[in-house]
C-alpha positions, -999 to 999 in steps of 0.1 A, spaced: -112 368 -345 -148 356 -345 -162 326 -362 -191 334 -384 -214 313 -405 -202 295 -436 -217 309 -469 -218 350 -468 -187 371 -460 -174 395 -484 -147 420 -479 -168 423 -448 -148 394 -435 -120 393 -460 -89 380 -443 -112 371 -414 -137 342 -411 -156 331 -441 -194 333 -436 -227 321 -452 -209 323 -465 153 276 -436 173 279 -462 195 248 -464 195 219 -489 181 188 -474 164 156 -484 126 159 -486 106 128 -477 76 117 -499 54 146 -491 25 155 -513 0 147 -540 5 169 -571 -27 172 -590 -32 186 -625 -69 192 -630 -82 190 -665 -116 172 -659 -133 149 -635 -109 120 -644 -76 140 -639 -46 119 -631 -29 124 -597 8 120 -595 21 110 -561 57 120 -554 78 92 -539 54 63 -547 29 52 -573 -6 45 -563 -20 45 -598 -45 69 -614 -72 84 -591 -96 112 -595 -80 145 -584 -112 154 -566 -118 122 -548 -131 122 -513 -104 107 -490 -121 96 -457 -99 101 -427 -84 68 -416 -79 58 -379 -57 83 -361 -20 75 -362 -1 76 -329 7 112 -320 43 116 -308 56 140 -282 67 174 -295 97 169 -319 84 135 -330 73 129 -366 49 107 -385 35 103 -420 0 113 -429 -16 80 -437 -36 93 -466 -12 117 -484 22 105 -472 34 139 -460 59 139 -432 45 159 -402 61 170 -370 44 178 -337 58 211 -326 41 216 -292 27 195 -264 16 196 -228 50 207 -217 44 240 -236 9 246 -223 -16 223 -204 -44 231 -229 -26 237 -262 -9 260 -286 -19 273 -320 -9 294 -350 -20 330 -346 -36 334 -380 -29 326 -416 -16 360 -426 7 364 -395 39 344 -400 48 314 -378 83 310 -393 110 336 -393 129 345 -425 153 316 -424 131 290 -407 153 289 -376 124 299 -352 86 296 -349 62 319 -331 30 303 -317 3 312 -293 -4 292 -261 -39 286 -250 -32 309 -220 -28 337 -245 10 341 -243 35 340 -270 59 311 -273 90 312 -295 107 279 -303 139 271 -321 135 251 -353 161 234 -375 149 232 -411 178 209 -422 172 182 -397 135 189 -392 137 192 -355 122 214 -329 141 229 -299 133 246 -266 110 276 -263 111 310 -247 83 332 -235 88 370 -241 87 390 -210 67 421 -202 79 455 -214 90 479 -187 77 514 -193 91 542 -171 64 557 -149 40 529 -157 58 496 -149 54 462 -166 32 464 -197 20 435 -218 31 432 -254 7 420 -281 21 392 -302 -12 385 -320 -3 405 -350 35 403 -345 55 399 -377 90 386 -382 116 410 -396 120 403 -434 157 397 -433 169 395 -396 159 362 -381 164 375 -346 140 403 -347 102 403 -343 80 434 -348 53 437 -321 34 464 -302 21 471 -268 -12 454 -261 -32 479 -241 -33 515 -231 -5 513 -205 21 510 -232 9 537 -255 9 533 -293 44 520 -298 59 498 -325 86 476 -310 113 452 -322 119 422 -299 153 406 -301 149 369 -294 187 365 -286 190 393 -261 154 391 -251 151 428 -251 126 453 -267 137 483 -288 114 512 -296 110 515 -334 83 543 -334 61 560 -309 27 570 -322 14 584 -290 10 619 -304 -18 605 -326 -40 594 -298 -48 598 -261 -38 579 -230 -65 553 -236 -54 544 -271 -35 514 -284 -27 496 -316 -42 464 -330 -40 440 -359 -7 449 -376 1 442 -412 34 449 -430 48 450 -465 71 422 -474 102 445 -474 94 457 -438 90 493 -448 53 500 -446 31 492 -416 -6 495 -409 -28 491 -378 -63 497 -363 -64 522 -334 -84 512 -304 -97 535 -276 -105 519 -243 -142 526 -235 -152 538 -269 -183 522 -284 -171 530 -319 -139 509 -320 -118 508 -340 -117 545 -342 -89 551 -368 -66 533 -391 -29 542 -393 -4 536 -421 33 544 -416 63 542 -439 95 535 -420 121 546 -446 107 582 -446 93 581 -410 60 594 -425 25 587 -413 8 582 -447 -27 579 -434 -44 584 -401 -81 583 -409 -113 576 -391 -130 543 -394 -165 560 -392 -181 529 -377 -179 513 -412 -144 499 -415 -136 470 -392 -99 464 -399 -72 472 -425 -46 450 -443 -16 459 -464 -7 439 -495 29 426 -498 40 455 -520 29 481 -494 11 500 -522 -25 490 -514 -46 489 -483 -77 467 -480 -105 485 -460 -125 457 -445 -161 466 -438 -179 454 -407 -212 449 -426 -226 452 -460 -239 488 -464 -274 497 -475 -262 505 -510 -245 471 -512 -210 484 -507 -191 455 -493 -155 468 -489 -129 491 -504 -93 493 -516 -70 523 -510 -41 530 -533 -15 546 -509 4 566 -535 -27 585 -548 -52 582 -520 -78 568 -545 -104 545 -529 -121 519 -550 -153 503 -535 -167 470 -544 -203 459 -542 -220 428 -529 -230 413 -562 -218 385 -585 -198 409 -608 -176 421 -580 -178 389 -559 -161 404 -528 -135 380 -515 -139 363 -482 -113 343 -463 -79 344 -480 -48 365 -481 -29 393 -500 0 388 -523 20 415 -542 -6 437 -558 -34 411 -557 -58 394 -533 -71 358 -533 -100 347 -512 -133 328 -508 -157 333 -537 -192 336 -523 -209 331 -557 -188 302 -571 -181 281 -539 -144 284 -543 -115 309 -545 -111 339 -567 -82 362 -574 -80 398 -585 -55 425 -592 -56 454 -567 -53 477 -597 -84 462 -612 -106 451 -583 -138 447 -604 -124 418 -624 -122 387 -602 -113 353 -617 -125 321 -601 -95 297 -599 -109 269 -578 -143 254 -567 -152 230 -539 -166 203 -562 -162 166 -561 -157 141 -590 -193 146 -601 -191 184 -601 -213 187 -570 -206 218 -550 -199 216 -512 -205 248 -493 -198 233 -458 -160 239 -456 -147 267 -434 -113 278 -447 -83 300 -441 -57 308 -467 -21 319 -465 1 337 -491 33 341 -470 55 321 -493 77 341 -518 63 320 -546 29 336 -550 16 313 -578 -2 292 -551 -24 298 -521 -22 274 -492 -56 265 -477 -67 248 -445 -102 236 -442 -125 224 -414 -161 212 -414 -182 243 -405 -207 233 -379 -230 262 -387 -236 250 -423 -268 231 -427 -263 220 -463 -254 187 -479 -218 175 -474 -198 156 -501 -167 154 -479 -144 167 -506 -114 186 -493 -128 182 -458 -103 189 -429 -73 192 -453 -43 213 -461 -39 218 -498 -25 242 -523 -44 259 -552 -26 273 -583 -37 309 -589 -31 309 -627 -64 293 -635 -48 259 -646 -68 240 -620 -37 225 -604 -39 213 -568 -15 198 -543 -32 179 -515 -9 179 -485 -25 162 -454 -55 159 -432 -56 183 -403 -73 160 -379 -90 190 -362 -127 186 -354 -145 219 -348 -179 222 -331 -176 255 -312 -186 238 -280 -154 241 -259 -121 259 -258 -104 230 -275 -130 226 -303 -134 263 -312 -116 291 -329 -81 284 -317 -83 248 -328 -91 257 -364 -61 249 -386 -53 284 -397 -22 273 -418 8 295 -423 36 287 -449 73 295 -447 88 321 -470 106 294 -490 75 273 -492 90 242 -476 71 241 -443 34 246 -434 24 251 -398 -12 244 -387 -33 238 -356 -50 205 -348 -70 192 -319 -64 156 -330 -101 148 -334 -112 164 -301 -84 150 -280 -90 176 -253 -62 199 -264 -48 215 -295 -12 217 -308 9 231 -337 20 206 -363 44 213 -391 42 196 -425 74 193 -446 68 195 -483 86 200 -516 80 236 -525 53 243 -550 66 248 -585 69 283 -600 43 285 -628 51 300 -661 16 312 -669 10 346 -653 -20 353 -632 
């Protein structure tokens, strides 16, 4: 992933950087501000305590840093009251650990384990107890042994937990030595099992990258990389497990940069590397029919930037409205803006970099993590700066402000660059949000977990 500017990225960077743009009952601590937005004087309800009416779009300056505990310790966000646990520390990696990305799950299907990336580039899997809100020891997956080749690295950037088996993690070999293989890693036995070998679709220098998967675990997609090629990625690949059928294996043509499946496994986003001369900014493929629908770089189509895919829809950064829009993948030319980065006065703030996650089963909300984008040379209001919050996608204007991330990004060091960006991920049941923080340039970065009351299911459809 590469950090871009803050105010232009269409589907060119959708699900990538925005440019110039458990399942057990438990007691939940006071954890969030639930906001119903009707106008600039909307009333904010604070669960667990009463602070009185405040504007829902108030700027909340970050107070002095609270004491950061060792991994496993918890504290309350001093502004929003959310309980937060530090999940990693220097015992896990001397420089830090982070979430991989907002559309790759940190939590497994029952919240009993988390997957994070250490600063050294290795995967770390830690046990997690959602009932007691405690973190356990970690394990580092070993190399894969390939006969005739030897030890081969496995790529966990793009790994995805099995949808129903909490012990299995889908992953793939990380370079040409392992071929083009989909694997299942068992965290109990610590062994890999071959799910599918795609080597017949490529040569000895080919490997897979950037996996996505439907929510039922039946449809998978990747980019195909060829070592030494100047035209990478060279193909995209879509495979259906239940029928063992390669649905698409098509060239990228130096136009498509990456692909992403929606949760239904019926649509594929074709992310363009750049806006084309005719202003084509991206495309959507319907897998059942092969129909491709392109969208243009204009205000009518308003191609989405950073965001995520739900079941049959996409929500992402709105380059024209300084906010977030949502559209059906069956009607991609009709985006609706559901949120804007505006303060109490209605002033727009274009300086927030953001990532969004739709990994929760409740798809009525998108969970957003922001950071101050150092490339933006525009006025700053400070609204929603360095925060985790949730946006209702039904157009009601409802927000839930969760916590400050306390991650300061300036792109000047390993601990203040891409891997220190919050990049939040949410658990399937919506009770936990993992994010990365460098604790205001502390010299390292770590994964923190916020425990919240799940967002309500909204009755009004999108």
